[in-house]
C-alpha positions as CSV (number, residue, x, y, z in Angstrom):
1,M,2.6,60.1,-72.6
2,Q,-0.3,60.7,-70.3
3,S,-2.7,60.7,-73.3
4,L,-1.1,57.5,-74.6
5,R,-1.6,55.7,-71.2
6,L,-5.2,56.8,-71.2
7,G,-5.6,55.4,-74.7
8,L,-4.2,52.0,-73.8
9,L,-6.5,51.8,-70.8
10,A,-9.5,52.8,-72.9
11,A,-8.7,50.1,-75.5
12,I,-8.5,47.4,-72.8
13,F,-11.5,48.4,-70.6
14,L,-13.8,50.1,-73.1
15,P,-16.1,47.0,-73.6
16,F,-16.6,46.9,-69.8
17,S,-16.7,50.6,-68.7
18,P,-18.2,53.9,-69.9
19,I,-15.1,55.6,-68.7
20,G,-13.3,54.3,-71.9
21,A,-15.7,56.1,-74.2
22,F,-15.1,59.4,-72.3
23,A,-11.3,58.9,-72.5
24,Q,-11.5,58.3,-76.3
25,Q,-13.6,61.4,-76.9
26,A,-11.3,63.5,-74.7
27,A,-8.1,62.5,-76.6
28,T,-6.3,65.4,-78.2
29,P,-7.1,65.5,-82.0
30,L,-4.0,64.7,-84.0
31,P,-3.2,64.0,-87.6
32,A,-3.8,60.4,-88.6
33,P,-0.5,58.9,-89.6
34,L,-1.8,55.3,-89.9
35,P,-2.9,54.9,-93.5
36,T,-6.4,53.8,-94.5
37,I,-6.2,50.1,-95.6
38,V,-8.6,48.1,-97.7
39,V,-8.2,44.3,-97.6
40,T,-9.2,41.9,-100.3
41,A,-8.5,38.5,-98.7
42,T,-12.1,38.4,-97.7
43,K,-12.9,38.4,-101.4
44,R,-14.5,41.8,-101.0
45,A,-13.0,45.2,-100.6
46,I,-13.4,46.1,-96.9
47,D,-11.7,48.0,-94.1
48,P,-10.0,45.4,-91.8
49,M,-11.7,47.1,-88.8
50,D,-15.0,45.9,-90.2
51,V,-14.0,42.3,-90.6
52,D,-15.5,40.1,-87.8
53,G,-12.5,37.9,-87.3
54,M,-8.8,38.2,-86.7
55,I,-7.0,39.7,-89.8
56,E,-3.7,41.5,-89.8
57,T,-2.0,43.5,-92.6
58,A,1.5,44.6,-93.3
59,A,2.9,47.1,-95.8
60,P,5.5,45.8,-98.3
61,E,7.9,48.5,-97.3
62,D,8.0,47.0,-93.8
63,A,9.1,43.7,-95.3
64,Q,11.7,45.4,-97.4
65,A,13.1,47.5,-94.6
66,R,13.7,44.4,-92.4
67,N,15.1,42.4,-95.2
68,L,12.2,40.0,-95.4
69,R,12.7,38.5,-98.8
70,S,10.4,35.5,-98.9
71,I,7.1,34.3,-97.7
72,A,9.0,32.2,-95.1
73,D,10.2,35.4,-93.4
74,L,6.8,37.0,-92.8
75,D,6.3,35.6,-89.3
76,R,8.5,38.4,-88.1
77,L,5.5,40.8,-89.0
78,F,2.6,38.9,-87.4
79,P,1.7,37.4,-84.0
80,D,0.8,33.7,-83.5
81,I,2.4,32.5,-86.7
82,N,5.6,30.5,-87.1
83,I,7.1,29.7,-90.5
84,R,10.2,27.6,-90.7
85,P,11.7,25.2,-93.3
86,R,10.8,21.5,-92.7
87,S,13.6,19.7,-94.4
88,G,14.0,22.5,-96.9
89,A,12.5,25.8,-98.1
90,I,10.4,23.9,-100.6
91,Y,8.5,22.3,-97.6
92,S,8.1,25.4,-95.4
93,N,6.0,24.6,-92.3
94,M,3.4,27.2,-91.3
95,T,1.8,27.1,-87.9
96,V,-1.0,29.5,-87.1
97,R,-2.8,29.3,-83.8
98,G,-1.4,25.9,-83.1
99,Q,-2.5,24.5,-86.4
100,S,0.8,23.2,-87.8
101,S,1.5,21.7,-91.3
102,P,2.6,18.2,-90.7
103,D,1.5,17.2,-94.2
104,F,4.2,18.0,-96.7
105,Y,1.7,18.1,-99.6
106,N,-1.3,20.0,-98.1
107,P,-0.3,22.7,-95.6
108,S,-2.7,24.0,-93.0
109,V,-2.2,27.6,-94.1
110,Q,-2.9,28.4,-97.7
111,V,-1.0,31.0,-99.6
112,Y,-2.6,33.1,-102.3
113,V,-1.0,35.5,-104.7
114,D,-3.4,37.8,-106.6
115,G,-6.3,35.5,-105.7
116,R,-4.7,32.3,-106.9
117,V,-3.7,29.5,-104.6
118,Q,0.0,28.6,-104.8
119,D,1.7,25.3,-104.9
120,Q,3.1,24.6,-101.5
121,Q,6.6,24.2,-102.8
122,T,6.8,27.8,-103.8
123,F,6.5,29.2,-100.3
124,G,10.2,29.7,-99.8
125,Q,10.7,31.7,-103.0
126,L,11.2,35.5,-103.2
127,L,8.4,37.9,-102.5
128,P,7.3,39.8,-105.6
129,L,9.1,43.1,-106.0
130,D,5.8,44.9,-106.6
131,T,3.9,43.5,-103.6
132,E,1.1,45.9,-102.7
133,T,-0.5,44.3,-99.7
134,I,0.2,41.4,-97.3
135,E,-2.8,40.0,-95.4
136,L,-3.1,37.2,-92.9
137,L,-6.6,35.7,-92.0
138,Y,-6.4,33.8,-88.8
139,G,-8.3,30.5,-88.0
140,P,-10.3,28.2,-90.3
141,Q,-11.3,29.8,-93.5
142,G,-13.3,26.9,-95.0
143,T,-16.3,29.0,-96.1
144,L,-14.4,31.2,-98.6
145,Y,-11.3,29.1,-99.2
146,G,-12.2,25.5,-98.8
147,R,-9.8,22.6,-98.4
148,G,-6.6,23.2,-96.5
149,A,-7.3,26.6,-94.9
150,I,-7.4,25.1,-91.4
151,G,-5.0,27.5,-89.8
152,G,-5.7,30.5,-92.0
153,V,-4.9,32.2,-95.3
154,L,-1.9,34.3,-96.2
155,S,-2.8,36.6,-99.1
156,L,-0.5,38.7,-101.2
157,T,-1.5,41.1,-103.9
158,T,0.7,42.9,-106.4
159,V,0.5,46.2,-108.2
160,R,-1.3,45.8,-111.5
161,P,0.2,47.6,-114.5
162,N,-1.6,50.8,-115.5
163,N,-1.0,54.1,-117.2
164,E,2.0,55.0,-114.9
165,L,5.4,54.3,-116.5
166,R,7.6,52.8,-113.8
167,L,11.0,51.2,-113.4
168,L,11.8,49.5,-110.1
169,G,15.1,47.9,-109.0
170,S,16.5,46.3,-105.9
171,A,19.9,44.9,-105.2
172,G,21.2,43.4,-102.0
173,Y,24.5,42.1,-100.8
174,G,25.0,40.3,-97.5
175,T,27.3,37.8,-95.8
176,L,24.7,35.0,-96.5
177,D,22.4,36.5,-99.1
178,R,22.8,38.2,-102.5
179,D,19.9,39.1,-104.7
180,S,18.7,41.5,-107.4
181,A,15.3,42.3,-108.9
182,V,14.0,44.6,-111.6
183,K,10.6,45.4,-112.9
184,A,9.4,47.6,-115.8
185,A,5.7,48.6,-116.1
186,G,3.6,51.0,-118.1
187,P,1.1,51.5,-120.9
188,L,1.5,49.8,-124.2
189,V,-1.6,51.6,-125.6
190,K,-2.4,54.5,-123.4
191,D,-5.7,54.2,-121.5
192,I,-6.3,50.7,-123.0
193,L,-3.5,48.2,-122.7
194,Y,-0.8,47.9,-120.1
195,G,2.1,45.5,-119.3
196,D,4.9,44.7,-117.0
197,V,7.9,42.4,-116.8
198,A,9.8,41.4,-113.7
199,L,13.1,39.4,-113.2
200,T,14.5,38.3,-109.9
201,Y,17.6,36.4,-108.8
202,R,18.8,35.3,-105.3
203,Q,21.7,33.4,-104.0
204,R,21.6,32.1,-100.4
205,L,25.0,31.0,-99.2
206,G,25.1,27.7,-97.3
207,E,26.4,27.6,-93.7
208,F,27.4,24.0,-93.6
209,E,30.9,22.5,-93.6
210,E,31.4,19.3,-95.4
211,M,32.8,16.6,-93.1
212,G,36.4,16.0,-93.9
213,S,37.1,18.7,-96.6
214,G,35.5,21.6,-94.8
215,D,34.0,22.8,-98.1
216,R,30.8,25.0,-97.9
217,Q,27.5,23.3,-98.4
218,G,23.9,24.4,-98.5
219,D,23.9,27.0,-101.3
220,T,20.5,27.9,-102.9
221,H,19.9,29.7,-106.2
222,D,16.5,31.2,-107.2
223,R,15.8,32.6,-110.6
224,S,12.4,33.8,-111.8
225,G,10.8,35.8,-114.5
226,R,7.2,37.1,-115.0
227,L,5.3,38.8,-117.8
228,R,1.8,40.3,-117.6
229,L,-0.6,42.0,-120.0
230,R,-3.6,43.9,-118.8
231,Y,-6.6,45.1,-120.9
232,A,-8.6,47.7,-119.0
233,P,-9.8,50.7,-121.1
234,T,-10.3,53.8,-119.1
235,G,-14.0,54.2,-118.2
236,S,-14.8,50.6,-119.2
237,P,-16.2,48.1,-116.6
238,L,-14.0,45.3,-118.1
239,D,-10.6,44.4,-116.7
240,V,-8.7,41.4,-118.0
241,M,-5.1,40.4,-117.2
242,V,-3.0,37.4,-118.4
243,S,0.3,36.4,-116.7
244,A,3.1,33.9,-117.2
245,Q,5.9,33.1,-114.8
246,R,8.7,30.7,-114.6
247,S,10.9,30.0,-111.5
248,V,13.8,27.7,-111.0
249,Q,15.3,26.9,-107.6
250,S,18.4,24.7,-107.2
251,S,19.8,23.8,-103.8
252,D,21.7,21.4,-101.6
253,E,20.3,23.0,-98.4
254,E,18.6,19.8,-97.2
255,R,21.5,18.9,-94.9
256,F,21.0,17.4,-91.5
257,I,23.2,17.8,-88.5
258,P,23.6,15.8,-85.3
259,R,23.2,17.9,-82.1
260,Q,26.9,17.5,-81.2
261,N,27.8,19.2,-84.5
262,F,25.6,22.3,-84.0
263,G,28.6,24.5,-83.3
264,S,30.5,23.5,-86.5
265,R,27.4,23.1,-88.6
266,T,28.8,19.8,-90.0
267,P,26.1,17.6,-91.5
268,V,26.1,13.9,-92.0
269,P,27.8,13.0,-95.3
270,V,24.7,11.9,-97.2
271,P,23.9,13.3,-100.7
272,S,20.9,15.8,-100.7
273,N,20.0,18.2,-103.4
274,Y,17.1,19.3,-105.5
275,R,16.0,21.4,-108.5
276,L,12.5,22.8,-108.4
277,T,11.0,24.2,-111.6
278,V,7.6,25.9,-111.5
279,N,5.7,27.3,-114.5
280,S,2.7,29.4,-113.6
281,F,0.0,30.9,-115.8
282,G,-3.0,33.0,-114.9
283,L,-6.0,34.7,-116.5
284,D,-8.1,37.2,-114.5
285,A,-11.3,38.8,-115.8
286,A,-13.6,41.2,-113.9
287,Y,-16.6,43.1,-115.0
288,D,-18.0,45.9,-112.8
289,F,-21.8,46.2,-113.0
290,G,-21.7,49.2,-110.6
291,G,-21.6,48.1,-107.0
292,T,-21.3,44.4,-108.0
293,T,-18.3,42.8,-109.6
294,L,-18.2,39.5,-111.5
295,A,-14.8,37.9,-111.5
296,A,-13.2,34.8,-113.0
297,I,-9.8,33.7,-111.8
298,S,-8.0,30.9,-113.6
299,G,-4.7,29.4,-112.7
300,Y,-2.3,26.7,-113.9
301,Q,0.9,25.6,-112.2
302,D,3.2,22.9,-113.5
303,R,5.8,21.9,-110.9
304,T,8.8,19.5,-111.4
305,L,10.9,18.6,-108.4
306,D,14.1,16.6,-109.1
307,R,15.1,15.6,-105.6
308,T,17.6,13.4,-103.8
309,I,17.1,13.4,-100.0
310,M,19.7,11.7,-97.8
311,G,20.8,9.6,-100.8
312,Y,17.1,8.7,-101.6
313,Y,16.2,9.8,-105.1
314,S,12.5,10.5,-105.3
315,P,11.5,13.0,-108.1
316,E,7.9,14.2,-108.4
317,D,5.7,16.2,-110.6
318,Q,2.5,18.1,-110.0
319,K,0.1,19.9,-112.3
320,T,-2.7,22.0,-110.9
321,F,-5.5,23.8,-112.7
322,T,-7.9,26.1,-110.7
323,Q,-11.0,28.0,-111.7
324,E,-13.0,30.3,-109.5
325,I,-16.0,32.4,-110.5
326,R,-17.5,34.8,-108.0
327,L,-19.9,37.7,-107.7
328,A,-19.2,40.2,-105.0
329,S,-20.7,43.4,-103.8
330,D,-18.6,46.5,-102.8
331,Q,-19.1,47.0,-99.1
332,R,-17.8,50.5,-99.3
333,Q,-21.1,51.5,-101.0
334,K,-22.9,51.0,-97.6
335,K,-25.8,48.8,-98.8
336,P,-28.0,46.9,-96.3
337,V,-26.6,43.6,-97.4
338,D,-23.2,42.8,-98.8
339,Y,-22.3,39.4,-100.2
340,V,-19.9,37.2,-102.2
341,V,-21.1,34.0,-103.9
342,G,-19.1,31.7,-106.2
343,A,-18.0,28.4,-107.5
344,F,-14.6,26.7,-107.5
345,Y,-13.0,23.8,-109.4
346,Q,-9.5,22.3,-109.1
347,N,-7.9,19.5,-111.0
348,L,-4.6,18.1,-109.5
349,E,-2.4,15.5,-111.1
350,F,0.5,14.1,-109.1
351,E,3.3,11.6,-109.7
352,R,6.1,10.5,-107.5
353,R,8.9,8.1,-108.5
354,V,11.4,6.0,-106.5
355,P,13.6,4.4,-109.1
356,A,15.6,2.4,-106.5
357,A,12.4,0.6,-105.4
358,R,10.9,0.6,-109.0
359,Q,8.0,2.4,-107.4
360,V,5.7,4.9,-109.2
361,S,2.7,6.5,-107.5
362,R,0.1,8.6,-109.3
363,Q,-3.0,10.5,-108.2
364,E,-5.6,12.6,-109.8
365,I,-7.9,14.7,-107.6
366,D,-10.9,16.7,-108.8
367,S,-12.4,19.2,-106.4
368,Y,-15.7,21.1,-106.7
369,A,-17.2,23.7,-104.5
370,L,-20.1,26.2,-104.1
371,F,-19.8,29.0,-101.5
372,G,-21.5,32.1,-100.3
373,E,-21.2,34.7,-97.5
374,A,-23.4,37.7,-96.8
375,T,-23.2,40.5,-94.3
376,W,-26.5,41.9,-93.1
377,H,-26.0,45.4,-91.7
378,V,-28.9,45.2,-89.2
379,T,-28.1,48.7,-88.0
380,D,-25.3,51.1,-88.6
381,R,-23.5,49.4,-85.7
382,F,-24.6,45.7,-85.7
383,D,-23.8,43.2,-88.4
384,I,-24.6,39.5,-88.9
385,T,-22.5,37.5,-91.3
386,P,-23.5,33.9,-92.2
387,G,-21.6,31.8,-94.7
388,L,-21.7,28.3,-96.2
389,R,-19.6,26.2,-98.5
390,F,-20.1,22.8,-100.0
391,D,-17.1,20.9,-101.2
392,Y,-17.0,17.6,-103.1
393,E,-13.8,15.8,-104.0
394,E,-12.9,12.7,-106.0
395,V,-9.5,11.0,-105.9
396,D,-8.1,8.3,-108.1
397,A,-4.9,6.7,-106.9
398,R,-2.6,4.2,-108.6
399,A,0.8,2.7,-107.7
400,V,3.0,0.2,-109.5
401,G,6.2,-1.4,-108.4
402,T,7.2,-2.9,-105.1
403,V,3.8,-1.9,-103.8
404,A,0.8,-2.1,-106.1
405,L,-2.2,0.1,-105.3
406,S,-5.4,0.9,-107.1
407,G,-8.3,2.8,-105.5
408,T,-10.9,5.6,-105.8
409,D,-12.7,7.5,-103.2
410,S,-14.8,10.6,-102.8
411,F,-15.4,13.0,-99.9
412,S,-17.7,15.9,-99.2
413,A,-17.7,18.6,-96.6
414,I,-20.0,21.4,-95.5
415,S,-18.2,24.4,-93.9
416,P,-20.6,26.9,-92.2
417,K,-19.7,30.2,-90.6
418,L,-21.6,32.7,-88.4
419,A,-20.2,36.0,-87.2
420,L,-21.7,38.8,-85.1
421,G,-20.1,42.3,-85.0
422,Y,-21.0,45.3,-83.0
423,K,-19.5,48.8,-83.0
424,I,-19.4,50.0,-79.4
425,A,-18.0,53.3,-80.6
426,P,-17.2,54.6,-84.1
427,N,-13.7,53.3,-83.9
428,L,-14.2,50.3,-81.7
429,R,-15.7,47.0,-82.7
430,V,-16.3,43.7,-80.9
431,Y,-17.3,40.4,-82.5
432,G,-18.1,36.8,-82.0
433,L,-17.4,34.1,-84.6
434,Y,-17.9,30.5,-85.4
435,S,-15.9,29.2,-88.4
436,S,-15.0,25.8,-89.8
437,G,-12.6,24.2,-92.2
438,F,-11.4,20.9,-93.5
439,K,-8.6,19.0,-95.1
440,A,-9.7,16.3,-97.6
441,G,-9.1,12.6,-97.1
442,G,-7.4,10.5,-99.7
443,F,-4.5,8.2,-100.4
444,T,-1.0,8.8,-99.1
445,R,1.4,10.0,-101.8
446,N,4.4,8.5,-100.2
447,V,3.8,4.8,-101.1
448,S,6.3,2.3,-99.7
449,P,6.5,-1.1,-98.0
450,A,6.8,0.7,-94.7
451,N,3.1,1.9,-95.0
452,I,0.8,0.2,-92.6
453,A,-2.2,1.9,-94.2
454,F,-2.6,3.8,-97.5
455,T,-5.8,5.9,-96.9
456,Y,-6.9,8.5,-94.4
457,D,-10.1,10.3,-93.6
458,P,-10.9,14.0,-93.9
459,Q,-9.9,16.3,-91.1
460,K,-12.4,18.9,-89.8
461,S,-12.0,21.9,-87.6
462,H,-14.5,24.0,-85.6
463,N,-13.4,27.4,-84.3
464,F,-15.0,29.6,-81.7
465,E,-13.7,33.1,-81.3
466,V,-14.3,36.5,-79.6
467,G,-12.4,39.6,-80.2
468,A,-12.2,43.4,-80.3
469,K,-10.4,45.9,-82.5
470,G,-10.2,49.6,-82.5
471,R,-8.4,52.8,-83.6
472,F,-7.7,55.6,-81.0
473,F,-6.3,59.1,-80.9
474,A,-7.2,60.0,-84.5
475,A,-5.7,56.6,-85.6
476,R,-2.4,57.1,-83.8
477,L,-3.1,53.8,-82.0
478,E,-4.5,50.7,-83.4
479,L,-5.3,47.6,-81.2
480,S,-6.7,44.2,-81.8
481,A,-7.3,41.2,-79.5
482,S,-8.9,37.9,-79.9
483,A,-9.4,34.7,-77.9
484,Y,-10.2,31.4,-79.6
485,Y,-10.9,27.7,-79.1
486,T,-10.5,25.3,-82.0
487,R,-11.3,21.6,-82.0
488,T,-10.0,19.4,-84.8
489,D,-11.3,15.9,-85.5
490,D,-9.4,13.2,-87.3
491,Y,-6.2,15.2,-87.2
492,Q,-3.8,14.2,-90.1
493,L,-0.2,13.7,-89.2
494,F,2.8,12.1,-90.9
495,V,3.8,8.9,-89.0
496,G,6.6,6.4,-89.3
497,M,10.3,6.7,-89.9
498,Q,12.0,9.0,-92.4
499,P,12.3,8.9,-95.3
500,N,9.2,6.7,-95.5
501,Q,6.8,8.8,-93.4
502,Y,3.2,8.8,-94.6
503,L,-0.1,10.5,-93.7
504,Q,-2.6,9.0,-91.3
505,N,-5.4,10.2,-88.9
506,V,-4.2,10.2,-85.3
507,G,-7.2,11.5,-83.3
508,E,-8.4,14.8,-81.9
509,V,-6.6,18.1,-81.3
510,A,-7.7,21.1,-79.2
511,S,-6.1,24.5,-79.6
512,K,-6.9,27.5,-77.5
513,G,-5.2,30.9,-77.1
514,I,-5.1,34.7,-77.3
515,D,-3.7,37.0,-80.0
516,L,-2.8,40.6,-79.3
517,R,-1.4,43.2,-81.7
518,A,-0.8,47.0,-81.4
519,T,0.5,49.6,-83.8
520,A,1.3,53.1,-82.4
521,Y,2.6,56.4,-83.5
522,P,3.5,58.1,-80.2
523,T,5.0,61.0,-82.2
524,D,5.0,61.9,-85.9
525,S,8.4,60.2,-86.3
526,L,8.2,57.2,-84.1
527,R,6.3,54.0,-84.9
528,I,6.0,50.9,-82.7
529,V,4.5,47.6,-83.7
530,A,4.0,44.7,-81.2
531,G,2.3,41.4,-81.3
532,V,2.0,38.3,-79.1
533,G,0.3,35.0,-79.5
534,L,-0.3,32.6,-76.6
535,N,-1.4,29.1,-77.6
536,H,-1.9,25.7,-76.1
537,S,-2.4,23.0,-78.7
538,E,-2.6,19.3,-77.6
539,F,-3.9,15.9,-78.5
540,T,-7.1,15.3,-76.6
541,R,-7.3,11.8,-78.2
542,Y,-4.6,9.8,-80.0
543,D,-5.2,6.6,-81.9
544,T,-3.4,5.4,-85.0
545,K,-2.7,2.1,-86.7
546,A,1.0,3.1,-86.9
547,N,1.3,3.1,-83.1
548,P,-1.3,0.6,-81.8
549,G,-2.0,0.8,-78.1
550,V,0.0,4.0,-77.7
551,S,-1.8,7.0,-76.2
552,L,-0.3,10.4,-76.5
553,K,-3.3,12.3,-75.0
554,G,-2.1,15.5,-73.5
555,K,1.0,15.8,-75.7
556,K,1.7,19.0,-77.6
557,V,1.1,19.1,-81.4
558,P,4.4,19.2,-83.3
559,Y,5.7,22.5,-84.6
560,A,3.2,24.5,-82.4
561,P,5.0,26.8,-80.1
562,S,3.1,28.0,-77.0
563,V,4.4,31.6,-77.4
564,T,5.2,33.7,-80.4
565,A,5.9,37.4,-80.1
566,N,7.4,40.2,-82.1
567,L,8.3,43.9,-81.5
568,S,9.7,46.4,-83.9
569,A,10.3,50.2,-83.8
570,D,11.5,52.8,-86.3
571,Y,12.2,56.5,-86.1
572,R,12.3,59.0,-88.9
573,V,15.0,61.7,-88.6
574,P,14.7,64.4,-91.3
575,L,18.2,65.5,-92.6
576,G,17.1,68.8,-94.3
577,D,18.6,70.6,-97.2
578,G,17.2,68.1,-99.6
579,W,19.1,65.1,-98.1
580,G,16.0,63.1,-97.2
581,A,15.8,61.2,-93.9
582,L,17.5,58.6,-91.9
583,I,15.2,55.8,-90.5
584,P,16.9,53.5,-87.9
585,R,15.0,50.3,-87.0
586,A,15.2,47.5,-84.5
587,G,13.1,44.4,-84.1
588,V,12.9,41.2,-82.1
589,S,10.9,38.0,-82.7
590,Y,10.4,35.2,-80.1
591,V,9.4,31.6,-80.6
592,G,8.6,29.5,-77.6
593,K,9.5,25.8,-77.1
594,L,8.3,23.5,-79.7
595,Y,8.5,19.8,-80.5
596,F,9.3,18.1,-83.8
597,D,7.3,14.9,-83.2
598,E,4.1,13.9,-81.4
599,S,5.8,12.0,-78.6
600,N,7.3,15.3,-77.3
601,A,10.7,13.6,-76.7
602,A,13.2,16.0,-75.2
603,A,15.7,15.1,-78.0
604,Q,13.1,16.1,-80.6
605,S,12.5,19.7,-79.3
606,Q,13.8,23.2,-79.5
607,T,13.8,25.5,-76.5
608,G,12.4,29.0,-76.8
609,Y,14.7,31.6,-78.6
610,A,14.7,35.2,-79.6
611,L,16.1,36.6,-82.9
612,F,17.2,40.3,-83.0
613,D,17.5,42.4,-86.1
614,A,18.3,46.0,-86.7
615,G,19.0,48.4,-89.6
616,V,19.1,51.9,-90.8
617,T,17.7,53.3,-94.1
618,W,18.8,56.5,-95.8
619,E,15.7,57.6,-97.7
620,Y,17.1,60.2,-100.1
621,S,13.7,60.5,-101.9
622,D,10.7,58.4,-102.9
623,A,12.9,57.1,-105.7
624,L,16.1,56.2,-103.9
625,A,16.8,54.4,-100.6
626,L,19.8,52.6,-99.2
627,T,19.5,50.2,-96.2
628,A,22.1,48.6,-94.0
629,Y,20.8,45.6,-91.9
630,A,21.8,43.0,-89.5
631,D,19.7,39.8,-89.0
632,N,20.0,37.4,-86.1
633,I,22.5,39.8,-84.4
634,A,23.3,37.4,-81.6
635,D,24.1,34.6,-84.1
636,K,21.6,32.3,-82.3
637,T,21.9,28.6,-83.2
638,Y,18.5,27.0,-83.3
639,A,16.8,23.9,-84.9
640,V,13.8,24.3,-87.2
641,Y,13.3,20.6,-88.0
642,G,14.3,17.3,-86.4
643,F,13.7,13.6,-86.8
644,N,15.0,10.2,-85.8
645,G,17.5,9.1,-88.4
646,G,17.7,5.5,-87.2
647,A,21.3,4.4,-87.2
648,M,22.4,8.0,-87.7
649,G,20.6,9.1,-84.5
650,N,18.6,12.3,-84.1
651,L,19.2,14.7,-87.0
652,Y,18.2,18.4,-87.3
653,Q,18.1,21.3,-89.7
654,L,19.3,24.7,-88.4
655,G,18.0,28.2,-88.9
656,A,20.1,30.9,-90.6
657,G,22.9,32.4,-88.5
658,R,23.9,36.1,-88.3
659,M,23.7,38.0,-91.6
660,L,25.0,41.5,-92.3
661,G,24.3,43.3,-95.5
662,A,23.1,46.3,-97.5
663,R,20.3,46.9,-100.0
664,L,19.6,49.6,-102.6
665,N,16.1,50.3,-103.8
666,V,15.4,52.6,-106.8
667,K,12.3,53.5,-108.8
668,F,11.6,55.9,-111.6
């Protein structure tokens, strides 16, 4: 413990005192249990300790052990991120560093799977069974990712099929959740052609009681299937993979509860249900020239949402095609300059219908971009990383029915970046960073007579950040810390009354805070992971046509808690005699007070709360593991979304209650 205390002090004071360097060198050499990680969310293969910016990673087994089944659960792994349903899982709200997602159609945190941006309505679906890495880039990522990546980027990669013949299976049964998944992968032609197929199913049981009958409401069913073929001859520089996936999600989870009914979870008796169908296709091609790789990533998603919300039938469709071509160096080859350059194109077609109002709204958006980023290794300790992206977007909007609309517009944005990084010691790096990002302007997709205006301007963010990250005691302790200030101009926010809210610019927002994370192995068997995010995000200027003359300067940004924190620990107990090991776990996540609207009304808020989870895994071998778990052990009741329902008063959606269950994972 004495050595651990010295290591913690060294990590905190090393940038300011030579004593830290001595303490680091004097640490007792120990085996390195923390695995070597290479991240790819930077669009280059790189050690996260060499990234001059805040980036956090998590292993898929950590998500599995804590029963994290969807993207919406991942905020239990990272600091300064809050993911909660907003109306429903199809509209998950992600807040990173105070940058919330008030726009239902263009969230502030972009999600990528295998390098392809995902339709925002897929965020609540199951994590892939074969997830390989989970990476979170903090702060504006406009240079590499363009529009929408104001708060950051959440990137998942999956295991690609290869020569290894594998069969994976998972089955879980809980008081509120039942799911199963299976994947088969292997060579079709040894050393040349490979393939895999995956099937998943999940049923989430609703916790609502229908007013009067007492029948259960809120069930959700997820079904998905994926097929991939990969051509990658051994020794060849060429690697090509095609994929096809279909997912169907049906639910009546969008139920809203008056505060006086929180205890009984009885929603207002208004019909709400949806069926979401998403077809996804991908084509990846890469050619390795030896130290430089040319990659082309193509994607197409066709989404159909058949939705009734509070008795308001408003189905919509969206088709998205994306194409990215990039050339990237391999930073692991230690060249004087590493780089990534590329071009991006997206075509998006959207249609929303409101039959009761005889209203049909359509949009077509074309986006073009050129981007580049380079790292100059000035010395073996000092790096300079400039980056630049140019985006151009054209939008064509049409509406017929109660409201007629016809318009076109175009927008452009330049997103620069500059990072400086310096290694004070071989395992300790400090950095300074300026980054930027934007959300495009356009026409509101929710066209109705309630709209005061139908257009909005682009939103731009400027982020200034300093940080430090290091590994100590032969990698038994890993620490990262950052402090940031982000200014956002022309902040885009949904205004008006539900269900006719629409997007408008409302002024300027400033967000500042500190992120801290630590991973430690005090012993060979014990692992502790802790993280905390402290954030203050407020309107520094508020001005909108929807609320003329109203100033909300100084009010908190909706869905931006001032504190988020998580702590987890697990301990491996070998059983001997070929019986494997027991691994008990415990975790807690905390979300500070947050508001559901910009006025910060007390009725539209949720006080801070903590969620506790625990479990134990019997790991018989690498091929067989059985886990028992308990989520939200205290059965905490908390609101994740709220709005003024007019004559029905303030209405809310609640987070999941206590869930007990077990899970079996097998692989051959």
